[in-house]
PAZAPA-4460 file (N, C-alpha, C; in steps of 0.05 Angstrom, whole numbers, plus 32768, in hexadecimal, padded with zeros to 4 digits):
% residues 238
    n_x    n_y    n_z   ca_x   ca_y   ca_z    c_x    c_y    c_z   seq   type   mol
   7FD1   8022   827D   7FC3   800C   8274   7FCE   8013   824F     1      M     A
   7FD3   8002   823B   7FDD   8005   8220   7FC3   8003   8214     2      T     A
   7FC4   800D   81FF   7FAB   800D   81E3   7FB9   7FFD   81CF     3      A     A
   7FAB   7FE9   81C5   7FBE   7FD6   81B8   7FA6   7FD9   8194     4      V     A
   7FAE   7FE1   818C   7FA1   7FD8   816C   7FA7   7FCD   8156     5      R     A
   7FA1   7FCD   8142   7FA3   7FBF   8133   7FBB   7FC4   811B     6      T     A
   7FCC   7FB7   811F   7FE5   7FC2   8109   7FDA   7FBF   80F1     7      P     A
   7FE7   7FD9   80E4   7FD9   7FDE   80C5   7FF4   7FEC   80BA     8      A     A
   7FF4   7FED   809D   8006   8000   8093   7FFE   800C   8070     9      V     A
   8009   801A   806F   8001   802E   8053   800E   8026   8039    10      F     A
   8011   8017   8027   8029   800F   8012   801D   8029   8002    11      I     A
   8031   8039   7FFC   8032   804D   7FE9   804A   8041   7FD2    12      T     A
   8051   804C   7FBE   805B   804F   7FA9   8069   8062   7F99    13      G     A
   807D   805F   7F90   8092   8079   7F86   807F   8083   7F64    14      T     A
   8071   806D   7F63   8061   8077   7F47   8053   805F   7F41    15      D     A
   8041   8060   7F31   8032   804A   7F25   803F   8032   7F14    16      T     A
   803C   801B   7F1A   804E   8008   7F19   8064   7FFD   7F28    17      G     A
   8069   800C   7F38   8085   8004   7F4F   8077   7FED   7F57    18      A     A
   8069   7FE4   7F60   8061   7FC0   7F6F   8050   7FC5   7F84    19      G     A
   804F   7FD9   7F89   8038   7FD5   7FA3   8027   7FBD   7FA9    20      K     A
   8017   7FB5   7F96   800B   7FA5   7F94   8014   7F84   7F9C    21      T     A
   8025   7F84   7F8F   8031   7F66   7F92   8046   7F6A   7FAB    22      R     A
   8056   7F7E   7FB1   805B   7F83   7FCC   8048   7F86   7FE8    23      I     A
   8033   7F86   7FDE   801A   7F84   7FF1   8010   7F64   7FF5    24      S     A
   8013   7F61   7FDE   8008   7F44   7FE5   801B   7F34   7FF2    25      C     A
   8036   7F38   7FEA   804E   7F27   7FF9   8049   7F2B   8017    26      A     A
   8043   7F44   8022   8046   7F4D   803D   802F   7F3F   8044    27      L     A
   801D   7F3A   803B   8000   7F2F   8046   800E   7F0B   8048    28      L     A
   8016   7EFD   8032   801B   7EEB   8033   802F   7EE3   804B    29      L     A
   8045   7EF0   804A   805C   7EF6   8060   8048   7EFA   8080    30      A     A
   803F   7F06   807E   802F   7F08   8099   801D   7EF1   80A5    31      A     A
   8013   7EDF   8093   8001   7EC7   8095   8015   7EB6   809D    32      Q     A
   802E   7EBA   8095   8044   7EA3   8098   804E   7EA0   80B9    33      R     A
   8049   7EBF   80C4   804C   7EC4   80D9   8032   7EBC   80E9    34      R     A
   801B   7EB7   80E7   800B   7EA8   80EF   7FF5   7EC3   80F7    35      S     A
   7FF1   7EDA   80E8   7FE6   7EE7   80EA   7FD1   7EE4   80D8    36      L     A
   7FB4   7EEF   80DF   7FA3   7EFF   80CF   7F9B   7F16   80BC    37      R     A
   7FA9   7F0F   80A2   7FB9   7F2B   8095   7F9E   7F39   8083    38      A     A
   7F97   7F4D   8085   7F7F   7F51   8068   7F93   7F68   8061    39      V     A
   7F85   7F67   804C   7F8C   7F81   8039   7F77   7F95   8033    40      G     A
   7F81   7FA9   802C   7F69   7FBF   801B   7F77   7FD0   800C    41      M     A
   7F66   7FD0   7FFA   7F6D   7FE1   7FE2   7F55   7FFC   7FD8    42      K     A
   7F54   8010   7FE5   7F3B   8022   7FED   7F32   8031   7FD4    43      P     A
   7F49   8033   7FC0   7F3A   803E   7FA7   7F52   8031   7F92    44      V     A
   7F41   802A   7F7E   7F4D   801E   7F62   7F40   8025   7F4A    45      A     A
   7F4B   802B   7F3E   7F43   8032   7F23   7F4E   8025   7F06    46      S     A
   7F42   801F   7EED   7F46   8007   7EE7   7F3C   7FED   7EE5    47      G     A
   7F25   7FF0   7EE1   7F1A   7FD6   7EE6   7F05   7FC8   7ED2    48      S     A
   7EF9   7FB1   7ED4   7EEB   7FA8   7EC1   7ED5   7F9B   7ECB    49      T     A
   7EB9   7F96   7EBB   7EA3   7F8D   7ED0   7EAB   7F6D   7EC8    50      W     A
   7E9E   7F5D   7EE1   7E97   7F48   7EE2   7E82   7F3E   7EF0    51      Q     A
   7E6E   7F33   7EE5   7E56   7F29   7EFA   7E48   7F3B   7EFB    52      A     A
   7E46   7F57   7EED   7E3B   7F6B   7EF8   7E45   7F7C   7F05    53      G     A
   7E60   7F79   7F0F   7E6B   7F8C   7F25   7E87   7F8E   7F12    54      A     A
   7E91   7FA9   7F1C   7EAF   7FB1   7F18   7EC4   7FA6   7F24    55      L     A
   7ED8   7F95   7F1E   7EED   7F8C   7F2C   7F0A   7F95   7F27    56      R     A
   7F17   7F97   7F35   7F32   7F9E   7F32   7F46   7F8E   7F36    57      N     A
   7F57   7F94   7F24   7F75   7F75   7F1F   7F84   7F79   7F3E    58      E     A
   7F8A   7F93   7F42   7F96   7F98   7F61   7F89   7F8F   7F76    59      D     A
   7F67   7F97   7F79   7F5E   7F90   7F8C   7F54   7F71   7F8B    60      A     A
   7F5C   7F64   7F7C   7F50   7F4E   7F7E   7F64   7F35   7F84    61      D     A
   7F87   7F41   7F7B   7F9C   7F30   7F8A   7FA1   7F3D   7FA7    62      L     A
   7F91   7F59   7FAE   7F94   7F58   7FC9   7F84   7F4A   7FD8    63      I     A
   7F68   7F49   7FCD   7F52   7F36   7FDA   7F5E   7F1D   7FDA    64      H     A
   7F6B   7F0E   7FC6   7F71   7EEF   7FC4   7F83   7EEA   7FDD    65      A     A
   7FA1   7EFC   7FE3   7FAB   7EFF   7FF3   7FA8   7F04   800D    66      H     A
   7F92   7F0D   800C   7F84   7F0D   8033   7F84   7EF7   8045    67      S     A
   7F8A   7EF5   8059   7F7C   7EE1   806D   7F62   7ED3   8063    68      S     A
   7F5F   7EBE   8067   7F3F   7EB2   8065   7F37   7EB1   8082    69      P     A
   7F17   7EB7   808B   7F0A   7EBD   8074   7F0A   7ED8   806F    70      P     A
   7F10   7EDB   804F   7F16   7EF6   8044   7EF9   7F08   8045    71      V     A
   7F01   7F20   804E   7EEB   7F33   8050   7EDF   7F38   803A    72      P     A
   7ECB   7F42   803B   7EB8   7F4C   801F   7EC5   7F60   8016    73      A     A
   7EC6   7F5D   7FF8   7ED0   7F79   7FE4   7ED1   7F8C   7FE7    74      R     A
   7EB7   7F93   7FF2   7EA8   7FA9   7FEE   7EB7   7FB9   800A    75      A     A
   7EC9   7FAB   801E   7EDB   7FB6   8032   7EF3   7FBD   802B    76      L     A
   7EFA   7FA5   8016   7F15   7FA7   800B   7F1E   7FB4   7FF6    77      I     A
   7F0A   7FBA   7FE8   7F0A   7FD0   7FD8   7EF1   7FE2   7FD5    78      N     A
   7EF3   8001   7FDE   7ED5   800C   7FDF   7ECF   8018   7FC7    79      P     A
   7EE1   8020   7FB9   7EE4   8038   7FA4   7EF1   801B   7F85    80      Y     A
   7EE0   801D   7F7F   7EE4   800D   7F60   7EE0   801B   7F46    81      T     A
   7EED   8022   7F38   7EF3   802F   7F18   7EF0   8025   7F05    82      F     A
   7EE2   802A   7EF5   7EEC   8023   7EDB   7F01   8028   7EC8    83      E     A
   7EFF   8045   7ECA   7F1B   8050   7EB8   7F34   8051   7EC0    84      E     A
   7F42   8048   7EB4   7F61   8041   7EC2   7F6B   8061   7EBC    85      P     A
   7F62   8077   7ED4   7F71   808F   7ECF   7F6D   8095   7EF3    86      I     A
   7F80   80AC   7EF3   7F7E   80B7   7F12   7F5E   80B3   7F1F    87      A     A
   7F65   80AB   7F37   7F49   80A3   7F4E   7F37   80BD   7F46    88      P     A
   7F41   80D1   7F4A   7F2F   80F2   7F4B   7F24   80EC   7F30    89      Q     A
   7F34   80ED   7F1B   7F20   80F3   7F02   7F0F   80D8   7EFB    90      L     A
   7F17   80B9   7F09   7F02   80A8   7EFE   7EEC   80B4   7F13    91      A     A
   7EEB   80B3   7F2B   7ED8   80B7   7F39   7EBF   80CD   7F32    92      A     A
   7ED1   80E6   7F24   7EBE   80F4   7F1B   7EB0   80F0   7F02    93      R     A
   7EB8   80E0   7EF0   7EAC   80D5   7ED8   7E96   80C2   7EE2    94      H     A
   7E9D   80B4   7EF2   7E83   80A1   7F00   7E72   80B0   7F09    95      A     A
   7E78   80C4   7F15   7E63   80D2   7F27   7E5C   80D1   7F44    96      G     A
   7E77   80C7   7F4B   7E7A   80BA   7F67   7E98   80CF   7F76    97      V     A
   7E88   80CD   7F92   7E9D   80E5   7F9E   7EA6   80CD   7FB6    98      E     A
   7EC4   80C9   7FB0   7EDC   80BF   7FC4   7ED4   80C6   7FE1    99      I     A
   7EC3   80B7   7FF4   7EC3   80C8   8010   7ED6   80B7   8021   100      E     A
   7EE3   80C4   8033   7EF4   80C3   804A   7EEB   80B1   805A   101      L     A
   7ECC   80B8   806D   7EC3   80AB   8076   7EBA   8089   8070   102      G     A
   7EB4   8085   805C   7EAE   806B   8051   7ECA   805A   8052   103      R     A
   7EE3   8064   8048   7EFF   8057   804A   7EFF   8052   8068   104      M     A
   7F01   8060   807A   7F05   805F   8094   7EF2   8049   809D   105      Q     A
   7ED9   8047   8099   7EC4   8033   80A8   7ECF   801B   809F   106      T     A
   7EDB   8012   807C   7EE1   8001   8070   7EFA   7FF9   8080   107      C     A
   7F0C   8004   8085   7F22   8004   808F   7F1D   7FF6   80AE   108      F     A
   7F0D   8000   80BC   7F0A   7FFC   80DA   7EFB   7FDE   80DA   109      Q     A
   7EEB   7FD9   80C5   7EE3   7FB9   80C1   7EF4   7FAC   80C6   110      A     A
   7F05   7FB4   80B3   7F1A   7F98   80AB   7F2F   7F97   80BF   111      L     A
   7F36   7FB5   80CD   7F47   7FAE   80ED   7F3B   7F9E   80FF   112      A     A
   7F24   7FA3   8103   7F14   7F92   8119   7F15   7F77   8115   113      D     A
   7F1C   7F6A   8101   7F17   7F4C   80FC   7F39   7F43   80F6   114      E     A
   7F48   7F53   80F2   7F63   7F48   80E7   7F79   7F50   8105   115      A     A
   7F90   7F43   80FC   7F9F   7F50   8112   7FC2   7F5D   80F8   116      S     A
   7FC1   7F67   80E7   7FC8   7F7B   80D5   7FB5   7F80   80BF   117      L     A
   7FB6   7F95   80B7   7FA8   7F9F   809C   7FC2   7FAE   808F   118      V     A
   7FBD   7FA4   8075   7FD4   7FB0   805E   7FC3   7FC7   8047   119      I     A
   7FC5   7FDC   8047   7FBB   7FEC   8039   7FC7   7FEE   8026   120      V     A
   7FBE   7FF0   8010   7FCE   7FF6   7FED   7FC1   800F   7FE9   121      E     A
   7FD1   8020   7FDD   7FCF   803D   7FD6   7FC7   803A   7FB8   122      G     A
   7FC4   804C   7FAD   7FBE   8053   7F94   7FDA   8068   7F7F   123      V     A
   7FE0   8055   7F71   7FF4   806C   7F5A   8015   806E   7F71   124      G     A
   8015   8089   7F75   8034   8092   7F84   801F   80A8   7FA2   125      G     A
   802D   80B3   7FA8   8029   80C2   7FC3   8016   80D4   7FBD   126      W     A
   8013   80EE   7FB1   8008   80FE   7FAC   7FF2   80FE   7F9A   127      A     A
   7FE2   80ED   7F9A   7FCB   80E5   7F8A   7FAC   80F1   7F98   128      V     A
   7FA1   8102   7F81   7F86   8111   7F8C   7F74   80F9   7F8E   129      P     A
   7F61   80FC   7FA2   7F4B   80E9   7FA3   7F2E   80F8   7F9C   130      F     A
   7F30   8114   7F9E   7F1E   8127   7F9B   7F24   813E   7F9C   131      S     A
   7F1C   8157   7F91   7F20   816E   7F90   7F26   817B   7FA9   132      D     A
   7F23   816E   7FC2   7F25   8177   7FDB   7F32   815E   7FE9   133      T     A
   7F35   814F   7FE0   7F46   8134   7FEC   7F5F   8124   7FE5   134      M     A
   7F73   8124   7FEF   7F89   8120   7FE9   7F92   8102   7FF2   135      M     A
   7F9D   80F0   7FEA   7FA3   80D0   7FEC   7FAD   80D7   800E   136      Q     A
   7FB8   80E3   8015   7FC8   80EA   8029   7FBA   80EC   8047   137      M     A
   7FA3   80FC   8038   7F8F   80FB   8050   7F83   80DF   8057   138      H     A
   7F81   80CD   8045   7F77   80B2   804F   7F8D   80AD   8062   139      L     A
   7FA3   80A6   8060   7FBD   80A3   8075   7FBD   80B2   8087   140      V     A
   7FB3   80C6   808A   7FB5   80D4   809F   7F99   80CE   80B3   141      R     A
   7F85   80C6   80A3   7F6B   80C4   80B5   7F74   80A7   80BF   142      A     A
   7F7B   8091   80B1   7F81   8073   80BA   7F94   8077   80D4   143      L     A
   7FA1   808F   80CE   7FB9   808D   80E8   7FD1   8070   80E1   144      D     A
   7FD6   8072   80CF   7FE4   8059   80CB   8001   8064   80B8   145      V     A
   801E   804D   80C1   802B   8056   80B5   8030   805A   809D   146      P     A
   804C   8057   808D   8046   8057   806C   8066   8042   8064   147      V     A
   8067   8034   8056   8076   8026   8048   807B   8033   802E   148      I     A
   8090   8032   8026   8095   8036   800C   809E   8029   7FF3   149      M     A
   8095   801B   7FDE   809E   8011   7FC9   80A7   801D   7FB8   150      V     A
   80C6   8020   7FAF   80D7   802D   7F9C   80DA   8012   7F8D   151      V     A
   80CE   801B   7F6C   80D4   8006   7F54   80ED   8014   7F4C   152      G     A
   8100   8001   7F4A   8119   800A   7F43   8121   800D   7F21   153      I     A
   8124   8025   7F1D   8124   8032   7EFC   8133   8043   7EFE   154      R     A
   8131   8048   7EE6   813B   806A   7EE4   812A   807B   7EE5   155      L     A
   8130   8091   7EFB   8126   80A3   7F08   8118   80A4   7F21   156      G     A
   8122   808A   7F2D   8112   8080   7F45   811B   808E   7F63   157      C     A
   8136   809A   7F5B   8141   80AB   7F6F   8135   80C4   7F75   158      I     A
   8130   80C6   7F63   811F   80E7   7F62   8102   80E3   7F6E   159      N     A
   80F7   80CE   7F64   80DB   80C5   7F74   80E0   80C0   7F91   160      H     A
   80F2   80B0   7F93   80EF   80A3   7FB1   80F3   80BD   7FC3   161      A     A
   8109   80D4   7FBB   810C   80E9   7FCD   80F5   80F8   7FCB   162      L     A
   80E0   8103   7FB3   80D5   8111   7FB9   80BD   80FF   7FC9   163      L     A
   80B4   80EF   7FC5   809D   80E2   7FD3   80A0   80E2   7FF0   164      S     A
   80BC   80D9   7FF4   80C3   80D3   8012   80C3   80F8   8020   165      A     A
   80C5   8108   8016   80C5   8123   801C   80A5   8131   801A   166      R     A
   8094   8126   8009   807B   8127   800F   806C   8114   8023   167      A     A
   8071   8103   802A   8068   80F6   803F   806C   80FC   8054   168      I     A
   8085   810A   805F   8085   8114   8076   807B   8133   8075   169      A     A
   807C   813E   8062   8068   8158   805D   804F   8155   8062   170      A     A
   8046   8145   805B   8029   8140   805C   801E   8134   807E   171      D     A
   803A   812F   8090   8033   8128   80AC   8030   810C   80AF   172      G     A
   803E   80FB   80A1   8032   80DF   809E   8052   80D7   809E   173      C     A
   8053   80B8   80A9   806C   80AC   80C0   8072   8099   80A5   174      R     A
   8089   80A0   8099   809D   8088   8086   80A1   807A   8095   175      L     A
   80A1   805C   809A   80B2   8043   80AA   80C9   8040   809B   176      L     A
   80C6   8039   807E   80DD   8033   8071   80CE   8033   8050   177      G     A
   80E8   8024   8046   80DE   801F   8023   80E7   8001   8020   178      W     A
   80E0   7FF9   800E   80E6   7FE7   7FFD   80EA   7FE2   7FE1   179      I     A
   8106   7FDC   7FE2   8110   7FE2   7FBD   8106   7FC9   7FA9   180      A     A
   80F4   7FCF   7F96   80EA   7FB7   7F84   80F9   7FBD   7F6A   181      N     A
   8106   7FA8   7F66   8115   7FA6   7F48   8100   7F9F   7F2A   182      R     A
   80F9   7FB8   7F2C   80E2   7FB2   7F17   80EA   7FAF   7EFA   183      I     A
   8106   7FC0   7EF6   810C   7FBC   7EE3   812C   7FB5   7EDB   184      D     A
   812E   7F9C   7ED6   8149   7F8D   7ED6   8155   7F9D   7EBE   185      P     A
   8157   7FAF   7EB0   8168   7FBE   7EA4   8170   7FD2   7EAD   186      E     A
   8170   7FDA   7EC7   816D   7FF2   7ED0   8188   7FF6   7ECE   187      T     A
   819D   800F   7ECB   81B7   8006   7ED0   81C1   8011   7EEA   188      A     A
   81D4   7FFF   7EF4   81E1   800F   7F11   81CF   800F   7F25   189      C     A
   81B6   7FF2   7F26   81A4   7FF8   7F34   81AD   7FEE   7F4E   190      S     A
   81C5   7FDA   7F59   81D0   7FE0   7F78   81DD   7FF5   7F7D   191      D     A
   81E6   800E   7F70   81EE   802F   7F75   81D4   8038   7F77   192      E     A
   81BD   8035   7F6B   81A6   804D   7F67   819C   8041   7F8D   193      V     A
   819C   8028   7F91   818D   8021   7FA5   819C   802E   7FC3   194      I     A
   81BD   802F   7FC1   81C7   8035   7FCF   81C8   8058   7FD7   195      A     A
   81BB   805C   7FC1   81BF   807B   7FBB   81A3   8081   7FCA   196      S     A
   818E   807B   7FC6   8176   8071   7FD3   8175   8074   7FF1   197      I     A
   8182   805A   7FFB   818A   805B   8015   8197   8069   8020   198      A     A
   81AA   8075   8014   81B6   8086   8023   81AF   80A8   802E   199      G     A
   8197   80AA   801D   8190   80C0   801B   8171   80C9   8031   200      Q     A
   8161   80AF   8030   8147   80AC   8038   813E   80B5   8055   201      L     A
   8151   80AF   8066   8157   80A8   807F   8144   809C   808B   202      G     A
   8134   8082   8079   8126   806E   8086   8138   8051   807C   203      V     A
   8129   803F   808C   8137   8026   8087   8129   801B   806E   204      P     A
   8144   800A   805F   8138   8002   804B   8131   7FE0   804F   205      L     A
   811B   7FDD   804D   8110   7FC1   805F   810E   7FA9   804D   206      L     A
   810E   7FAB   8038   810F   7F91   8028   811A   7F9F   800F   207      A     A
   8126   7F85   7FFF   8132   7F8D   7FDC   8127   7F7A   7FCC   208      E     A
   8117   7F81   7FC0   8106   7F65   7FB2   8113   7F6A   7F91   209      V     A
   8124   7F4D   7F8D   812D   7F48   7F6E   8112   7F43   7F5D   210      P     A
   811E   7F4C   7F40   810D   7F4D   7F29   8101   7F2D   7F2B   211      H     A
   80E7   7F2E   7F24   80DD   7F16   7F13   80D1   7F00   7F30   212      G     A
   80D0   7F07   7F42   80C8   7EEA   7F58   80AC   7EF0   7F53   213      L     A
   80A4   7ED3   7F60   8085   7ED3   7F66   807C   7EE3   7F86   214      S     A
   8066   7EEB   7F87   805B   7EF5   7FA4   806F   7EDE   7FB6   215      V     A
   8061   7EC5   7FB2   8067   7EAD   7FCE   8085   7EAD   7FCE   216      D     A
   80A0   7EB6   7FBD   80BA   7EB9   7FC4   80B5   7ED1   7FD0   217      R     A
   80A7   7EEE   7FC5   80B4   7F06   7FD3   80AF   7F06   7FEA   218      M     A
   8098   7EF4   7FF5   808F   7EF2   800D   80A4   7EF2   8028   219      A     A
   80B5   7EDB   801C   80CF   7EDA   8033   80E3   7EFC   8035   220      A     A
   80E2   7F02   8017   80F1   7F1A   8017   80EC   7F33   8028   221      I     A
   80CD   7F37   8023   80C3   7F4E   8037   80BE   7F4E   8055   222      V     A
   80BE   7F2A   805D   80B3   7F2B   8071   80C1   7F40   808C   223      D     A
   80E1   7F4D   808A   80E1   7F5C   809F   80D1   7F79   809E   224      P     A
   80CD   7F7F   8088   80BB   7F92   808B   80A5   7F97   809B   225      A     A
   8094   7F82   80A0   8084   7F7D   80B8   808F   7F7F   80CD   226      L     A
   80A4   7F7E   80DE   80AE   7F81   80F4   80AA   7FA3   80FD   227      D     A
   80B5   7FBD   80F1   80AA   7FD4   80F7   8088   7FDB   80F5   228      P     A
   807B   7FC8   80E2   805E   7FD2   80E3   804C   7FC1   8101   229      V     A
   8057   7FA7   8107   804F   7F99   8122   8057   7FAC   8137   230      L     A
   806E   7FAB   813E   8079   7FC5   814D   8070   7FDA   8158   231      A     A
   805F   7FE8   8143   8050   7FFE   8145   8034   7FF1   814C   232      G     A
   802E   7FDF   8153   800B   7FD7   8165   8008   7FE5   817A   233      A     A
   8015   7FEA   8188   8014   7FFD   81A5   800E   8013   8199   234      V     A
   7FF7   801B   819F   7FF7   8036   8197   7FFA   8049   81AC   235      A     A
   7FF7   8042   81BF   7FF9   8052   81DA   7FEC   804C   81F5   236      G     A
   7FF0   805C   820B   7FE8   805B   8222   7FCD   806A   822A   237      S     A
   7FB6   8062   8238   7FA6   806B   823E   7F9E   806B   8261   238      S     A
***
């Protein structure tokens, strides 16, 4: 007898500004066009403003807005929100808050129980501390989800992509593939840059996103990236 679990994927990036949020929103939209109930999650977000007595983060708001209706509560989509636009470990410390793995797991499971796909967007690059004793990779391992890496195509991205992929593997997580996101139209020899990364990563290039597209237009381009995620829905047999 096979055990089927809700498919989910963790979206990481080579760096802050690689385009994780827009890619995550495009994946949510692409999944909905496949008639899936897709919901997003932004477990930790820093850099927020007070609105109507609550902290609101722009990236988390976008994830919330692109999730399938009825949209889950913000507290599930974004359990930890910090005001300062700094590393989560420092923002949490300054706010007197401890980021707890169990709380994030509980929120994720609540989302997964009501969805047919969960897209979890990370914060910053891969090696991000959440506390003195917990890294972002501990969350990925606890959720037991594969990873898609968004590579922001710009100067230095080959180094960032290769180092990030090695770190993901060293941390015991599974990299399904990567998405080339052309965030800087002035990047020299960008086609060669993408080819160089593709030739060295050892995982599939799932999509190549041109610069300046709307999320709506990006959805069709990133749609193939859903295939390996959905194929992993069967967790095993019992």
